[in-house]
C-alpha positions in Angstrom: -33.8 68.6 -35.1 -33.9 64.8 -35.4 -33.2 65.1 -39.2 -30.1 67.2 -38.5 -28.9 64.6 -35.9 -29.5 61.7 -38.3 -27.6 63.6 -41.0 -24.7 64.1 -38.7 -24.7 60.5 -37.5 -24.9 59.2 -41.1 -21.3 60.1 -41.6 -20.4 57.3 -39.2 -23.4 55.0 -39.2 -25.1 53.9 -42.4 -28.9 53.8 -42.5 -30.2 50.2 -42.4 -33.3 48.7 -44.1 -35.1 45.6 -43.1 -37.2 44.0 -45.9 -40.3 41.9 -45.3 -41.6 40.0 -48.3 -45.1 38.4 -48.4 -46.9 36.6 -51.2 -48.4 39.8 -52.5 -46.2 42.7 -51.5 -42.7 43.5 -50.3 -42.3 46.0 -47.4 -39.3 47.4 -45.6 -38.4 49.3 -42.5 -35.8 51.9 -42.2 -33.5 52.1 -39.1 -32.1 55.6 -38.8 -28.5 56.2 -37.5 -30.0 57.8 -34.3 -32.1 54.7 -33.6 -29.1 52.5 -34.1 -27.0 54.6 -31.8 -29.8 54.7 -29.1 -30.3 50.9 -29.4 -26.6 50.1 -29.2 -26.2 52.5 -26.2 -29.2 51.0 -24.4 -27.8 47.5 -24.9 -24.4 48.6 -23.8 -25.8 50.2 -20.6 -27.8 47.1 -19.8 -24.7 44.9 -20.2 -22.6 47.3 -18.0 -25.3 47.4 -15.3 -25.6 43.6 -15.4 -21.8 43.3 -14.9 -21.8 45.8 -12.0 -24.8 44.3 -10.2 -23.3 40.8 -10.6 -19.9 42.0 -9.2 -21.7 43.7 -6.2 -23.7 40.6 -5.4 -20.5 38.5 -5.5 -18.6 40.9 -3.3 -21.5 41.0 -0.8 -21.7 37.2 -0.8 -17.9 36.9 -0.1 -18.1 39.6 2.6 -21.1 37.9 4.2 -19.3 34.6 4.2 -16.2 36.2 5.8 -18.3 37.9 8.5 -20.2 34.7 9.2 -16.9 32.8 9.6 -15.6 35.5 12.0 -18.8 35.4 13.9 -18.6 31.6 14.2 -15.0 31.9 15.5 -16.0 34.5 18.0 -19.0 32.5 19.1 -16.8 29.4 19.5 -14.3 31.4 21.6 -17.1 32.9 23.6 -18.7 29.5 24.3 -15.3 28.1 25.3 -14.7 31.0 27.7 -18.3 30.5 29.0 -17.6 26.8 29.6 -14.3 27.7 31.4 -16.2 30.2 33.6 -18.9 27.7 34.3 -16.3 25.1 35.3 -14.5 27.7 37.5 -17.8 28.6 39.1 -18.6 24.9 39.9 -15.0 24.5 41.3 -15.5 27.6 43.6 -18.9 26.2 44.7 -17.3 22.8 45.4 -14.5 24.5 47.3 -17.0 26.5 49.4 -18.9 23.3 50.2 -15.7 21.4 51.2 -14.6 24.4 53.3 -18.0 24.3 55.1 -17.6 20.5 55.7 -14.0 21.0 56.9 -15.4 23.7 59.3 -17.8 21.3 60.9 -15.1 18.6 61.2 -12.8 21.2 62.8 -15.5 22.4 65.0 -16.1 18.9 66.2 -12.4 18.4 66.8 -12.2 21.7 68.8 -15.2 20.5 70.9 -13.4 17.1 71.6 -10.2 18.9 72.4 -11.9 21.3 74.7 -13.6 18.4 76.5 -10.2 16.7 77.0 -8.8 20.0 78.3 -11.7 20.3 80.7 -11.1 16.8 82.0 -7.3 17.4 82.3 -8.0 20.7 84.1 -10.3 18.9 86.6 -7.6 16.2 87.2 -5.0 18.9 87.7 -7.2 20.7 90.3 -7.8 17.4 92.1 -4.1 16.7 92.2 -3.4 20.2 93.5 -6.0 19.8 96.2 -4.5 16.4 97.2 -1.0 18.0 97.2 -2.2 20.8 99.6 -3.8 18.2 101.9 -0.5 16.1 102.0 1.5 19.3 102.6 -0.8 20.1 105.6 -0.4 16.5 106.9 3.4 16.7 106.5 3.5 20.0 108.4 1.4 18.4 111.1 3.7 15.3 111.3 6.7 17.6 111.5 5.0 19.5 114.4 4.3 16.1 116.1 7.9 15.1 115.6 9.1 18.3 117.2 6.7 17.8 120.1 7.9 14.2 120.4 11.6 15.2 120.5 10.8 17.9 123.1 8.9 15.3 125.1 11.9 12.9 124.8 14.2 15.6 126.1 11.9 16.3 129.0 11.6 12.6 129.8 15.4 12.3 129.7 15.7 15.2 132.1 13.0 13.7 134.4 14.7 10.3 134.2 18.0 11.8 135.2 16.4 13.8 138.1 14.1 11.1 139.2 14.9 9.0 142.1 13.4 5.7 142.8 14.0 2.0 142.5 15.9 0.4 139.7 12.8 -1.3 138.3 10.9 1.9 138.1 13.8 3.5 136.3 14.0 0.6 133.8 10.2 0.8 133.2 10.5 4.5 132.6 13.5 4.0 130.2 11.6 1.3 128.3 8.5 3.6 128.0 10.8 6.3 126.7 12.4 3.9 124.2 9.0 2.7 123.0 7.9 6.3 122.6 11.0 7.2 120.7 10.7 4.1 118.4 7.0 5.1 117.7 8.0 8.7 116.9 10.9 7.5 114.7 8.6 5.2 112.7 6.1 8.0 112.2 8.8 10.4 111.2 10.1 7.9 108.6 6.6 7.3 107.2 6.0 11.1 107.1 9.4 11.7 105.3 8.6 9.0 102.7 5.2 10.4 102.1 6.7 13.9 101.8 9.2 12.7 99.2 6.4 10.9 97.2 4.3 14.1 97.2 7.3 16.1 96.0 7.8 13.7 93.1 4.1 13.9 92.2 4.3 17.7 92.4 7.2 17.8 90.0 5.4 15.4 87.6 2.2 17.5 87.7 4.3 20.6 87.1 5.7 19.1 83.9 2.3 17.9 82.7 0.9 21.4 83.4 3.6 22.9 81.2 2.8 20.4 78.4 -0.9 21.1 78.7 -0.3 24.8 78.5 1.8 24.4 75.3 -0.9 22.1 73.8 -3.6 24.6 74.7 -1.7 27.5 73.1 -1.2 25.4 69.9 -4.9 24.5 69.8 -5.7 28.2 70.3 -3.5 29.2 67.3 -5.0 26.4 65.1 -8.5 27.5 66.1 -7.6 31.1 65.3 -6.4 30.1 61.8 -9.5 28.0 61.2 -11.9 30.6 62.4 -10.2 33.4 60.3 -10.4 31.4 57.1 -14.0 30.5 57.7 -14.9 34.1 58.6 -13.2 35.3 55.4 -15.1 32.6 53.3 -18.4 33.7 54.9 -17.7 37.4 54.1 -16.8 36.6 50.5 -19.9 34.6 50.0 -22.4 37.0 51.6 -21.1 40.5 50.9 -21.5 40.8 47.1 -25.2 39.7 47.1 -26.1 41.9 50.0 -24.3 44.9 48.4 -26.2 44.4 45.1 -29.5 44.1 46.8 -28.9 47.2 49.0 -27.8 49.2 46.0 -31.2 48.5 44.5 -33.0 49.5 47.7 -34.0 46.0 48.7 -34.3 45.5 52.5 -32.2 42.3 53.0 -33.1 42.1 56.7 -36.8 42.1 55.8 -36.2 39.5 53.1 -34.3 37.2 55.5 -36.9 37.7 58.2 -39.6 36.5 55.8 -37.5 33.4 55.1 -37.0 32.8 58.9 -40.8 32.8 59.4 -41.1 30.1 56.8 -38.3 27.9 58.3 -39.0 27.9 62.1 -38.4 24.2 63.0 -36.0 23.4 65.9 -34.9 20.2 67.7 -32.2 18.4 69.6 -30.1 16.8 70.9 -27.3 19.2 70.0 -26.9 22.0 72.6 -25.2 25.4 72.3 -21.4 25.6 72.5 -21.2 25.9 76.3 -18.5 23.4 77.4 -18.0 24.6 81.1 -18.9 27.3 83.5 -17.0 30.6 83.0 -15.4 30.4 86.4 -14.2 26.8 85.8 -12.8 26.9 82.2 -12.5 30.0 80.0 -13.0 29.1 76.3 -11.9 32.0 73.9 -13.5 30.4 70.9 -17.1 29.6 72.1 -18.5 33.1 71.4 -16.6 33.3 68.1 -17.9 29.8 67.0 -21.4 30.8 67.9 -21.0 34.1 65.9 -19.7 32.1 63.0 -22.6 29.6 63.2 -25.0 32.6 63.1 -23.2 33.9 60.0 -23.4 30.5 58.3 -27.1 30.4 59.2 -27.4 33.9 57.6 -25.7 32.5 54.4 -28.1 29.6 54.3 -31.0 32.0 54.7 -29.6 34.3 52.0 -29.3 31.3 49.6 -33.0 30.4 50.4 -34.0 34.0 49.9 -32.0 34.1 46.7 -34.4 31.5 45.4 -37.4 33.9 46.0 -36.1 36.7 43.8 -35.0 36.5 40.2 -31.2 35.8 40.4 -30.8 32.6 38.3 -29.8 32.8 34.7 -33.0 32.1 32.7 -31.3 30.4 29.7 -30.6 26.7 30.2 -28.2 26.1 27.4 -25.6 27.8 25.1 -26.3 31.4 24.2 -24.6 34.7 23.5 -25.4 38.3 24.6 -26.7 40.4 21.7 -28.0 43.5 23.4 -27.7 45.0 26.9 -29.7 47.2 29.1 -30.0 50.9 28.3 -30.4 53.2 25.3 -29.6 51.6 22.0 -30.2 51.9 18.2 -33.7 50.4 17.4 -33.2 47.5 15.0 -36.4 48.3 13.1 -36.5 52.1 13.0 -32.9 53.0 13.5 -33.7 55.6 16.1 -32.4 55.8 19.7 -34.7 54.0 22.1 -34.5 52.7 25.7 -34.0 48.9 25.9 -35.5 47.8 29.3 -33.8 44.4 29.4 -31.1 42.2 28.0 -31.2 39.9 24.9 -29.7 36.4 24.9 -29.6 34.6 21.5 -29.5 30.9 21.2 -30.9 27.9 19.1 -34.7 27.6 18.6 -36.3 25.8 21.4 -33.6 26.4 24.0 -35.1 25.8 27.5 -36.1 28.9 29.4 -36.4 28.6 33.2 -37.8 30.7 36.1 -35.1 32.9 37.6 -36.8 32.7 41.0 -39.7 31.3 43.0 -43.0 33.1 42.2 -46.5 33.2 40.7 -47.2 33.4 37.0 -49.2 36.6 36.4 -49.3 36.4 32.6 -48.7 33.7 30.1 -49.8 34.5 26.5 -49.4 37.0 23.7 -48.5 40.7 24.2 -47.9 43.2 21.5 -44.2 43.7 20.8 -43.2 41.0 23.3 -44.8 38.1 21.4 -45.4 35.1 23.5 -44.4 36.2 27.0 -44.4 34.9 30.6 -44.4 37.3 33.6 -43.6 36.0 37.1 -44.2 37.9 40.3 -41.6 37.3 43.0 -41.0 38.5 46.6 -40.1 42.1 47.6 -42.0 43.5 44.6 -39.8 41.8 41.9 -41.2 40.8 38.5 -39.4 39.0 35.7 -40.3 39.1 32.0 -39.5 36.3 29.5 -40.4 37.5 25.9 -40.4 36.3 22.3 -40.9 32.7 23.4 -41.6 29.9 20.8 -43.7 27.8 23.3 -45.1 28.5 26.8 -45.2 25.6 29.4 -47.0 27.4 32.3 -50.4 29.0 32.8 -51.5 32.1 34.6 -51.8 31.7 38.3 -49.4 28.7 38.4 -46.8 28.7 41.2 -43.3 28.0 39.9 -39.9 27.3 41.6 -36.5 28.6 40.7 -35.2 26.6 37.8 -38.6 25.3 36.5 -38.9 25.2 32.8 -41.5 27.9 31.7 -41.0 28.0 27.9 -38.8 27.7 24.9 -36.7 30.3 23.1 -38.2 31.7 20.0 -38.6 34.8 17.8 -42.3 35.8 18.2 -43.4 39.4 18.4 -41.1 42.4 17.4 -38.0 40.3 16.9 -35.2 40.0 14.3 -34.1 36.5 15.3 -34.2 33.7 17.8 -33.5 35.1 21.3 -34.8 35.7 24.8 -35.7 39.3 25.9 -35.3 39.2 29.7 -36.4 42.0 32.1 -36.4 42.5 35.8 -38.8 45.0 37.3 -39.1 46.3 40.9 -42.3 48.0 41.8 -43.1 48.2 38.0 -39.8 50.0 37.2 -37.3 48.2 35.0 -33.8 47.7 36.4 -30.6 46.3 34.9 -30.8 42.4 35.1 -27.0 42.1 34.9 -26.7 43.6 38.5 -28.5 40.5 39.9 -27.0 37.9 37.5 -23.5 39.1 38.5 -24.3 39.2 42.2 -25.7 35.6 42.1 -22.4 34.1 40.9 -21.4 33.7 44.6 -24.6 32.0 45.5 -25.3 29.5 42.7 
């Protein structure tokens, strides 16, 4: 078979001989046409494979550089957007703080205005009482004047009817004249006092109208201030309470535990009770007290938020690389449940505690690598995995924001990132629910 193939190929390829000469003999080797064709074909295939492999490597390198450039652009845009969101969050927090400061200033102004209104109301009542007394005196003086006039008429009648000596008549006339002069003076004084009281009454009526207008203006201003503050309190408190209630967390029980830890009271400020209800009716006292209770609830909720894992655990730049839920496993390619979120960043990025608690584990765990587990209030636990370094020990008490480790890539990891989990009663939940709800608190 090979001889027939060589014979066929010899028409196109000549047989080659290689001579090897030594001192004693001369030898040669024959290279058949089939061997030549096989060798040339092998060399050609090797050259083609080399060209194809080199082209594939060049194409892969160019594609990788393009994808890397796109990833850098996307990361830069993401970091810029993150900085803008951070600045906006800080602005909103500053606005909320300024709104609270303005509320206390407005509340103090309302208190001062209510005290002024109380003083004016008391003065008005005193003036009204004095006016009533003067009116009674004026009525009495008029009655006395009428009696004096009647008496004068009677005296004139008696004088005309009386008989007697001229001296006795002159004395009687003089007595009547003195009586009439006295009555006239009293009447003039009474009329003057009545006119003065009438002027005072008109002045007080005008002041009462002005005070009524100012009181209505203050009421409208207070209504606007309270409405804005109540809306701000609702916007601040509602998202966090809704998120906790959706996960079955008893917010009232959480707040009660905070109240038991913050029980100090003192003076000299007293409740907003400016006057007895029958003396001065204040429509804003109950509303102000309710708003103070709501602000106290917000402060308690902020304190309570520090006892459960709500703070973002990465203190630095990062990007989200994997979310909570089913995903494609990066090692096996199969579909598996991912019980947390992954946040990638530079090696050594500070990792902080998401809430107050006790470190229950700080070491190595299979799959997680170096891990820190913190136990919080209300059955919460937070997991911080794949750490490069650990800065806490088991049993240590940490506060929200304390540095507990550095970002790394230990354990079952494909790159530098933090695997962050939140568990309630041992069951994993979506950490994004609490990270989003905490944006209105921190």
